[in-house]
Backbone bond lengths (Angstrom), bond angles and torsions (degrees), N, CA, C in turn:
res aa  C-N    CA-C-N  psi(-1)  N-CA   C-N-CA  omega(-1)  CA-C   N-CA-C  phi
1 X - - - 1.491 - - 1.540 108.08 -
2 X 1.363 115.75 150.68 1.435 120.60 -177.66 1.538 112.44 -62.31
3 X 1.298 117.37 -35.06 1.433 119.66 -179.78 1.503 112.93 -63.16
4 X 1.363 115.79 -36.80 1.450 120.47 176.89 1.534 111.07 -65.14
5 X 1.304 115.82 -41.18 1.470 119.26 177.77 1.525 111.35 -61.96
6 X 1.338 115.27 -41.83 1.443 118.66 -179.75 1.547 111.00 -65.88
7 X 1.314 117.88 -37.72 1.454 120.10 179.92 1.544 110.81 -68.60
8 X 1.316 114.88 -37.98 1.497 117.54 178.37 1.537 109.18 -69.09
9 X 1.303 117.02 -37.17 1.460 117.19 175.65 1.532 112.96 -64.80
10 X 1.330 114.81 -38.29 1.457 119.87 176.32 1.536 112.26 -61.27
11 X 1.371 114.87 -46.11 1.422 119.92 176.74 1.516 114.01 -60.21
12 X 1.346 116.95 -40.10 1.411 119.98 175.92 1.521 115.33 -64.26
13 X 1.346 115.02 -34.73 1.458 120.94 176.87 1.509 109.71 -67.47
14 X 1.329 117.33 -40.98 1.480 118.91 177.60 1.492 113.78 -66.21
15 X 1.385 116.28 -27.04 1.435 121.06 -178.89 1.502 113.97 -79.32
16 X 1.350 115.59 -10.87 1.492 119.40 -179.63 1.507 111.67 -69.12
17 X 1.298 116.86 152.35 1.445 120.88 -179.28 1.550 110.15 -61.68
18 X 1.340 116.31 -36.15 1.451 120.13 178.74 1.539 109.69 -130.85
19 X 1.333 116.15 81.85 1.473 120.42 -177.53 1.489 111.96 -55.82
20 X 1.339 115.44 143.88 1.474 121.40 178.28 1.536 108.48 -91.98
21 X 1.370 116.34 109.51 1.462 119.83 -174.28 1.534 111.13 -59.61
22 X 1.352 117.10 -38.72 1.461 120.24 -179.57 1.496 109.53 -63.66
23 X 1.308 118.68 -43.38 1.460 121.55 -179.53 1.509 109.67 -64.47
24 X 1.357 116.16 -39.36 1.485 118.31 179.46 1.512 110.71 -65.25
25 X 1.343 119.24 -39.68 1.419 121.04 177.70 1.484 111.56 -64.93
26 X 1.332 116.77 -40.12 1.486 123.67 -179.16 1.561 110.27 -62.54
27 X 1.354 113.46 -45.57 1.482 119.24 -178.12 1.537 110.35 -67.40
28 X 1.340 114.47 -40.66 1.475 118.72 -179.99 1.536 109.95 -63.54
29 X 1.274 116.41 -39.67 1.482 120.34 178.51 1.559 111.08 -64.97
30 X 1.301 115.10 -37.79 1.458 119.76 176.43 1.547 110.12 -63.93
31 X 1.308 117.41 -43.31 1.447 122.56 -178.88 1.487 110.09 -64.65
32 X 1.317 119.05 -41.01 1.448 123.78 177.97 1.527 110.19 -62.12
33 X 1.325 116.42 -44.58 1.473 121.68 179.63 1.539 108.79 -62.53
34 X 1.383 115.62 -49.35 1.462 119.36 -177.35 1.531 112.88 -61.82
35 X 1.369 115.80 -36.29 1.475 119.70 178.09 1.512 110.46 -63.32
36 X 1.359 117.83 -39.66 1.429 120.82 179.07 1.524 110.93 -65.43
37 X 1.323 115.83 -41.77 1.473 120.61 178.06 1.520 111.85 -62.71
38 X 1.379 114.86 -42.61 1.456 118.33 -179.81 1.507 110.58 -64.16
39 X 1.331 118.49 -39.85 1.444 122.43 179.29 1.564 109.52 -63.14
40 X 1.307 115.30 -42.05 1.470 121.36 177.85 1.508 111.06 -57.37
41 X 1.339 115.63 -44.67 1.466 119.53 -177.97 1.533 109.60 -67.69
42 X 1.340 117.83 -38.93 1.483 120.66 -178.76 1.563 107.45 -62.48
43 X 1.343 116.88 -45.56 1.479 120.15 -178.31 1.531 109.69 -66.50
44 X 1.351 117.32 -39.66 1.464 119.33 179.62 1.502 110.75 -61.69
45 X 1.335 119.71 -37.06 1.472 120.79 -174.78 1.534 112.95 -91.47
46 X 1.334 114.99 -47.35 1.472 117.33 -176.60 1.521 115.23 -98.99
47 X 1.320 117.36 -13.02 1.455 121.46 -170.64 1.459 111.51 87.29
48 X 1.327 116.05 168.84 1.473 120.60 -178.79 1.521 110.32 -74.91
49 X 1.327 115.98 136.09 1.460 120.22 -176.89 1.564 107.15 -119.71
50 X 1.295 118.71 86.49 1.455 120.83 -177.54 1.490 110.23 -67.79
51 X 1.348 117.31 153.45 1.435 123.15 -179.26 1.554 109.04 -85.09
52 X 1.358 115.37 77.11 1.436 121.49 -175.55 1.529 110.19 -112.01
53 X 1.342 116.56 12.66 1.462 119.80 -176.39 1.519 113.20 74.75
54 X 1.262 116.96 -160.59 1.473 122.06 -168.41 1.568 111.86 -119.86
55 X 1.367 117.71 -3.49 1.461 119.51 178.03 1.472 110.08 -66.64
56 X 1.341 119.94 -47.85 1.463 122.60 177.94 1.524 112.29 -71.58
57 X 1.321 118.67 146.41 1.477 117.70 176.38 1.475 112.17 -58.06
58 X 1.335 117.25 148.39 1.461 122.48 176.79 1.524 106.06 -66.71
59 X 1.313 115.10 122.42 1.512 118.91 -176.11 1.486 109.51 -148.50
60 X 1.323 119.66 89.73 1.444 122.57 -179.54 1.551 110.61 -53.62
61 X 1.325 116.04 135.66 1.467 120.57 -178.80 1.545 110.98 -69.96
62 X 1.349 115.49 -32.28 1.457 119.87 175.05 1.456 109.11 -116.40
63 X 1.310 119.21 153.45 1.460 123.99 -173.08 1.501 113.18 -103.55
64 X 1.326 116.42 101.25 1.460 118.97 174.58 1.523 109.42 -93.56
65 X 1.304 119.33 176.01 1.468 122.29 -175.13 1.545 112.91 -59.70
66 X 1.309 117.43 -29.87 1.473 120.20 -177.37 1.519 113.54 -99.34
67 X 1.302 115.90 1.60 1.464 119.13 -172.90 1.545 113.68 -63.50
68 X 1.362 115.73 -40.45 1.470 118.61 -176.85 1.500 114.04 -63.43
69 X 1.347 114.54 -46.60 1.475 118.22 178.66 1.514 111.80 -65.38
70 X 1.306 117.34 -44.27 1.482 121.97 177.73 1.499 111.60 -57.26
71 X 1.344 116.54 -41.56 1.471 119.17 -177.71 1.535 110.27 -63.28
72 X 1.334 119.57 -44.05 1.403 121.37 -179.57 1.501 115.35 -65.95
73 X 1.321 114.89 -46.05 1.483 119.74 -177.98 1.517 112.52 -71.90
74 X 1.314 117.73 -45.28 1.472 121.93 -174.70 1.529 109.82 -72.25
75 X 1.327 117.35 -41.40 1.444 121.66 179.35 1.553 110.87 -58.53
76 X 1.333 115.95 -47.71 1.479 120.49 179.26 1.509 111.59 -62.42
77 X 1.314 115.51 -43.32 1.450 119.53 -179.65 1.529 112.02 -63.88
78 X 1.339 116.32 -43.76 1.452 121.81 -177.53 1.554 109.54 -67.42
79 X 1.322 117.24 -33.92 1.479 119.37 -179.05 1.507 109.42 -65.71
80 X 1.301 116.49 -37.66 1.461 118.57 178.91 1.507 111.10 -68.71
81 X 1.273 119.68 -39.90 1.439 123.89 178.88 1.517 112.81 -68.62
82 X 1.351 116.55 -37.39 1.453 121.49 176.91 1.529 109.37 -64.07
83 X 1.308 117.66 -39.00 1.447 123.91 -178.82 1.522 111.10 -58.57
84 X 1.328 119.19 -21.66 1.404 123.77 -178.83 1.540 114.09 -76.41
85 X 1.325 115.33 -18.23 1.475 121.10 -177.99 1.563 109.27 -70.86
86 X 1.311 115.54 148.98 1.452 120.42 172.61 1.546 108.96 -65.96
87 X 1.294 117.13 -42.28 1.450 122.96 177.44 1.529 109.33 -131.50
88 X 1.348 118.63 106.51 1.479 119.15 -172.12 1.497 113.21 -64.54
89 X 1.342 119.84 -9.79 1.440 121.72 -178.43 1.495 113.12 -92.68
90 X 1.366 115.84 -8.52 1.454 120.36 -174.78 1.507 109.59 -128.92
91 X 1.325 114.08 147.55 1.488 119.59 171.05 1.489 109.42 -78.20
92 X 1.299 114.66 151.41 1.452 122.42 179.15 1.529 108.52 -94.40
93 X 1.296 118.61 96.06 1.479 121.50 -177.72 1.557 109.05 -85.22
94 X 1.319 113.81 136.27 1.496 118.89 179.67 1.485 111.97 -89.31
95 X 1.359 118.20 -12.25 1.459 120.93 178.39 1.502 111.62 -134.46
96 X 1.332 117.23 -158.21 1.449 121.94 -174.66 1.509 114.59 -81.78
97 X 1.336 117.22 2.76 1.464 120.93 176.85 1.527 114.68 83.55
98 X 1.308 116.88 0.11 1.463 120.70 179.43 1.523 109.87 -73.48
99 X 1.320 116.51 133.29 1.466 120.24 176.60 1.517 108.43 -73.85
100 X 1.310 117.16 123.67 1.459 124.68 179.05 1.501 112.45 -110.51
101 X 1.311 116.15 139.51 1.431 121.95 172.89 1.506 109.71 -112.40
102 X 1.315 116.78 127.47 1.441 123.21 -176.46 1.433 113.13 -156.41
103 X 1.356 117.51 -172.95 1.451 123.81 179.54 1.527 109.33 -127.02
104 X 1.313 114.57 132.12 1.457 121.17 177.14 1.485 109.79 -128.56
105 X 1.322 118.18 116.99 1.449 117.14 178.86 1.508 116.85 61.05
106 X 1.370 114.60 28.08 1.432 120.61 -179.79 1.541 112.25 83.53
107 X 1.284 119.69 9.08 1.479 123.67 179.44 1.526 108.26 -112.94
108 X 1.304 116.91 129.93 1.479 122.46 174.80 1.511 108.16 -72.24
109 X 1.333 118.65 120.73 1.415 125.81 -173.59 1.502 109.92 -120.46
110 X 1.349 115.16 138.57 1.467 121.45 177.38 1.562 108.71 -127.67
111 X 1.361 116.34 121.05 1.441 117.68 -177.03 1.513 111.45 -163.87
112 X 1.326 116.65 150.01 1.448 121.31 169.32 1.525 111.19 -105.39
113 X 1.265 118.81 -10.54 1.479 124.00 -179.17 1.503 109.44 -158.16
114 X 1.307 114.17 80.73 1.477 121.67 -171.19 1.492 111.57 -77.45
115 X 1.350 116.47 132.54 1.486 122.11 170.11 1.530 109.29 -106.15
116 X 1.298 117.91 139.99 1.442 124.13 -174.69 1.526 110.03 -124.40
117 X 1.326 116.91 126.87 1.460 122.16 176.13 1.469 107.41 -115.36
118 X 1.398 116.16 117.55 1.460 119.77 -177.49 1.513 110.90 -115.83
119 X 1.328 114.18 133.23 1.459 119.90 175.35 1.555 106.50 -82.77
120 X 1.388 114.46 115.17 1.432 118.09 -177.91 1.503 113.88 -103.49
121 X 1.370 116.41 23.70 1.450 117.00 177.34 1.481 109.83 -64.17
122 X 1.350 119.59 167.75 1.458 123.64 -169.62 1.517 112.27 -54.95
123 X 1.307 119.50 -44.82 1.468 122.06 -176.09 1.553 114.08 -69.24
124 X 1.323 116.39 -14.00 1.444 120.51 -177.87 1.505 116.95 -101.73
125 X 1.355 115.51 -13.30 1.469 120.96 -170.33 1.532 114.27 -63.19
126 X 1.363 117.80 -30.19 1.387 120.93 -179.66 1.540 114.86 -64.69
127 X 1.323 115.84 -17.65 1.488 121.20 -177.20 1.535 111.82 -93.57
128 X 1.330 116.89 -18.28 1.448 117.27 -164.72 1.495 116.43 -71.20
129 X 1.314 118.59 -41.79 1.464 121.51 -176.69 1.502 110.83 -57.98
130 X 1.313 118.74 -50.03 1.472 123.11 -176.11 1.548 108.68 -66.54
131 X 1.348 116.03 -38.48 1.461 119.30 178.87 1.549 110.50 -65.25
132 X 1.268 118.09 -44.44 1.465 121.60 178.66 1.566 110.27 -58.15
133 X 1.353 114.18 -43.08 1.463 116.47 -179.46 1.560 111.61 -65.57
134 X 1.344 114.82 -37.90 1.451 119.39 177.93 1.527 111.19 -62.40
135 X 1.342 116.36 -46.21 1.407 121.27 -179.10 1.506 112.22 -65.10
136 X 1.330 116.88 -46.03 1.480 122.15 176.64 1.522 113.09 -56.50
137 X 1.338 117.50 -33.47 1.454 121.43 179.74 1.491 111.16 -73.84
138 X 1.318 116.78 -47.74 1.484 121.08 -176.60 1.505 114.37 -80.58
139 X 1.357 116.02 -35.18 1.452 121.61 -177.27 1.523 110.42 -134.39
140 X 1.386 114.88 70.98 1.472 118.66 -178.35 1.530 110.83 -61.72
141 X 1.333 115.86 143.00 1.442 119.68 -178.70 1.524 114.14 87.17
142 X 1.326 115.11 8.73 1.472 118.43 177.44 1.520 110.91 -66.56
143 X 1.338 116.73 149.25 1.434 123.52 -177.62 1.520 109.40 -97.34
144 X 1.324 117.05 122.76 1.454 121.52 -175.08 1.550 110.75 -106.48
145 X 1.312 114.44 142.49 1.454 121.66 171.57 1.510 106.75 -135.13
146 X 1.341 119.09 127.58 1.429 124.18 178.87 1.531 108.88 -106.43
147 X 1.297 117.78 130.31 1.499 122.11 178.83 1.516 108.48 -132.03
148 X 1.297 115.11 157.91 1.461 120.37 -178.89 1.562 106.15 -94.83
149 X 1.313 117.58 113.63 1.454 119.65 178.79 1.517 111.54 91.27
150 X 1.328 116.33 -175.17 1.443 120.08 -173.58 1.523 113.47 -147.55
151 X 1.364 116.85 30.12 1.423 120.65 177.67 1.516 112.06 -73.05
152 X 1.307 117.76 128.89 1.477 121.24 179.33 1.549 109.56 -89.87
153 X 1.331 114.18 58.83 1.458 119.95 178.61 1.550 109.74 -85.83
154 X 1.330 115.24 137.28 1.460 118.38 177.44 1.544 108.49 -137.27
155 X 1.307 116.19 135.14 1.441 122.30 178.93 1.508 108.01 -147.95
156 X 1.339 117.20 154.95 1.450 120.24 178.68 1.497 112.24 -69.61
157 X 1.284 118.44 -17.40 1.458 124.41 -177.20 1.522 111.20 -116.67
158 X 1.335 119.40 91.22 1.484 121.88 -176.63 1.518 113.15 -55.42
159 X 1.336 119.01 -25.90 1.445 120.31 -177.51 1.518 115.04 -60.88
160 X 1.343 114.49 -22.03 1.434 119.11 179.07 1.478 116.09 -83.19
161 X 1.353 116.12 -3.45 1.465 120.81 -175.23 1.544 111.49 -74.63
162 X 1.323 115.68 143.07 1.461 120.21 174.47 1.500 111.86 -87.16
163 X 1.317 114.85 -178.59 1.501 120.21 -177.02 1.530 113.90 -57.16
164 X 1.330 115.13 -36.36 1.450 119.97 -173.14 1.526 112.09 -92.21
165 X 1.312 118.98 9.02 1.447 123.55 -170.24 1.511 113.33 -110.04
166 X 1.324 122.16 24.98 1.471 123.49 -171.87 1.522 113.32 -102.93
167 X 1.320 117.22 7.99 1.491 120.15 -176.79 1.522 111.78 -61.61
168 X 1.312 116.74 -50.95 1.455 120.35 -176.58 1.513 110.92 -69.57
169 X 1.337 120.31 -31.11 1.445 119.65 172.56 1.557 111.25 -59.55
170 X 1.330 114.94 -42.12 1.460 118.19 177.46 1.490 112.74 -62.97
171 X 1.372 115.43 -43.92 1.465 121.59 179.96 1.519 111.32 -63.19
172 X 1.354 118.08 -41.50 1.448 122.19 175.96 1.511 111.58 -60.44
173 X 1.273 115.53 -45.85 1.459 121.32 177.91 1.543 112.33 -57.78
174 X 1.343 115.96 -49.14 1.441 120.95 -178.59 1.507 112.60 -65.71
175 X 1.307 118.74 -41.76 1.462 121.84 -176.21 1.529 111.07 -79.23
176 X 1.323 118.85 -50.09 1.446 120.82 -171.46 1.546 109.43 -83.70
177 X 1.328 118.29 -50.81 1.430 121.09 -174.25 1.503 111.45 -78.86
178 X 1.294 119.87 -43.14 1.428 121.86 -176.41 1.522 114.20 -96.32
179 X 1.271 118.22 -9.47 1.470 123.09 173.89 1.506 116.17 66.79
180 X 1.311 116.38 32.36 1.455 120.47 178.35 1.548 108.77 -66.15
181 X 1.362 113.88 147.82 1.487 118.85 177.71 1.474 113.28 -104.93
182 X 1.342 116.93 1.04 1.489 121.98 172.84 1.467 110.42 -156.06
183 X 1.325 117.12 148.96 1.473 121.82 175.03 1.525 109.55 -120.21
184 X 1.324 113.78 139.01 1.488 120.03 170.76 1.502 107.92 -116.50
185 X 1.335 115.54 116.30 1.491 120.61 -173.19 1.544 108.17 -113.23
186 X 1.284 114.28 122.30 1.512 122.07 -177.86 1.491 107.60 -113.44
187 X 1.360 117.56 121.34 1.437 121.83 179.38 1.506 108.36 -163.21
188 X 1.326 117.51 -170.21 1.447 121.38 172.95 1.551 112.29 -107.62
189 X 1.331 119.05 -2.87 1.490 125.33 176.14 1.540 108.21 59.20
190 X 1.292 121.65 29.48 1.402 121.51 179.20 1.509 114.98 -84.53
191 X 1.352 117.29 -22.01 1.415 122.73 -174.12 1.573 111.18 -85.55
192 X 1.299 118.97 168.11 1.482 120.37 -172.53 1.541 110.27 -70.64
193 X 1.305 113.56 154.37 1.476 122.06 175.90 1.537 106.03 -130.30
194 X 1.312 118.23 75.98 1.505 120.88 -178.14 1.479 112.73 -65.45
195 X 1.325 116.09 159.93 1.473 121.14 -176.59 1.519 114.71 -58.97
196 X 1.363 115.96 -38.70 1.475 119.69 -179.69 1.527 110.93 -61.17
197 X 1.356 116.39 -41.53 1.464 119.86 177.52 1.500 113.24 -68.02
198 X 1.320 118.20 -39.17 1.439 120.86 175.93 1.539 113.75 -65.13
199 X 1.331 114.45 -37.28 1.439 119.34 176.82 1.548 112.43 -63.24
200 X 1.379 115.02 -43.60 1.437 120.77 177.53 1.491 111.25 -63.32
201 X 1.320 117.17 -42.82 1.468 121.28 179.27 1.548 110.57 -62.40
202 X 1.347 116.68 -43.92 1.427 119.97 178.87 1.520 112.40 -62.50
203 X 1.325 115.57 -36.32 1.465 119.86 178.26 1.495 112.00 -69.24
204 X 1.312 117.25 -38.87 1.496 122.66 175.59 1.532 110.72 -57.87
205 X 1.358 115.10 -50.38 1.410 120.31 -178.83 1.532 113.95 -66.46
206 X 1.357 115.64 -40.24 1.460 120.53 179.60 1.517 110.98 -63.74
207 X 1.296 120.29 -46.00 1.438 124.39 -175.70 1.530 113.50 -71.91
208 X 1.319 114.59 -32.90 1.475 119.90 -176.76 1.549 112.42 -93.03
209 X 1.319 115.98 -26.33 1.458 121.74 -174.64 1.528 110.43 78.39
210 X 1.354 118.47 9.28 1.437 122.45 -178.71 1.550 110.86 -68.21
211 X 1.330 115.54 150.45 1.455 121.39 176.68 1.510 111.19 -99.26
212 X 1.324 117.22 150.19 1.464 122.41 -177.84 1.526 109.26 -119.12
213 X 1.322 115.40 122.11 1.463 123.75 175.93 1.479 107.98 -112.88
214 X 1.329 120.63 132.72 1.460 123.17 -175.11 1.531 109.24 -128.93
215 X 1.312 116.17 132.75 1.464 123.26 173.23 1.512 108.61 -124.01
216 X 1.318 116.83 131.87 1.471 123.24 -177.31 1.511 111.16 -126.97
217 X 1.294 116.57 140.16 1.491 120.06 175.13 1.489 110.80 -94.34
218 X 1.332 118.66 -0.81 1.458 119.58 -175.84 1.569 111.71 -140.37
219 X 1.378 115.91 -85.01 1.449 120.17 -173.19 1.514 113.11 -82.12
220 X 1.287 117.92 155.74 1.413 125.05 169.56 1.553 108.87 -88.69
221 X 1.319 118.21 155.14 1.469 120.79 179.62 1.519 111.90 -67.99
222 X 1.310 116.26 146.34 1.444 119.17 172.58 1.496 111.73 -70.73
223 X 1.324 118.06 171.27 1.436 123.09 -173.11 1.536 112.47 -57.16
224 X 1.419 116.32 -45.06 1.434 118.96 -178.83 1.502 114.06 -62.91
225 X 1.353 113.48 -43.33 1.499 118.12 177.85 1.494 111.97 -68.83
226 X 1.307 117.84 -36.24 1.476 123.12 179.77 1.523 110.11 -57.57
227 X 1.312 117.16 -36.94 1.453 121.47 -178.74 1.533 112.80 -62.50
228 X 1.328 118.00 -24.04 1.427 123.25 -177.01 1.536 114.44 -92.94
229 X 1.314 114.70 -8.88 1.517 119.52 -169.74 1.507 110.08 -92.60
230 X 1.334 116.89 133.23 1.462 124.08 174.47 1.534 110.43 -83.93
231 X 1.348 117.90 -39.10 1.420 120.21 178.81 1.506 110.23 -148.87
232 X 1.355 115.96 134.69 1.486 122.13 -178.99 1.515 111.39 -129.94
233 X 1.314 114.21 144.48 1.480 119.52 175.13 1.520 108.45 -146.65
234 X 1.318 115.48 132.41 1.471 121.46 174.01 1.498 107.16 -101.89
235 X 1.352 113.89 124.02 1.502 120.93 -178.88 1.494 110.32 -73.44
């Protein structure tokens, strides 16, 4: 996507020994324009998705071609997840609610109720103990979910998911059921990230206002995933 190219160009400019302020201003203006265009496209296709949480039924303010189907599928899914809460009117906070600023895996993280998704496939297990200790120290009370693999698969019927396809289930649980305001996802990003899964992830983040931090020991995120990430670090 053009916005990703502009952001990478902006990062390269900042990394220069003598950054060109005019070029930085030009690139930032391009990014701002592209973000507005991207938001317009999202609204045109999916309808407006206000940040009203998940208690109210999903109901786009404007009607795009996909809005009807999304409303039926997402509202039904959210109602099931909301039912898992002890009190559907309140978020389940794991700590005292204080917003903490810290660093996890080299990423600056801000959260009052951090959710953590860890890939515990064989190649990743050697990293997990130290990472858990680091997170517990900086963000005590964080909510952990371990999944095998890192495929961003999403379907209306979770029974059809394979072993490597549980990442979004964990994210839905942490954001909707547990009310986390930020996710830290640790994986190698080697598994597929299909458009349907990326769309559901974007909708989760848009409606909740949650931030997404990603750390990978191997691959970098693709352009669509990169658009959703607040902070990224490759180990």
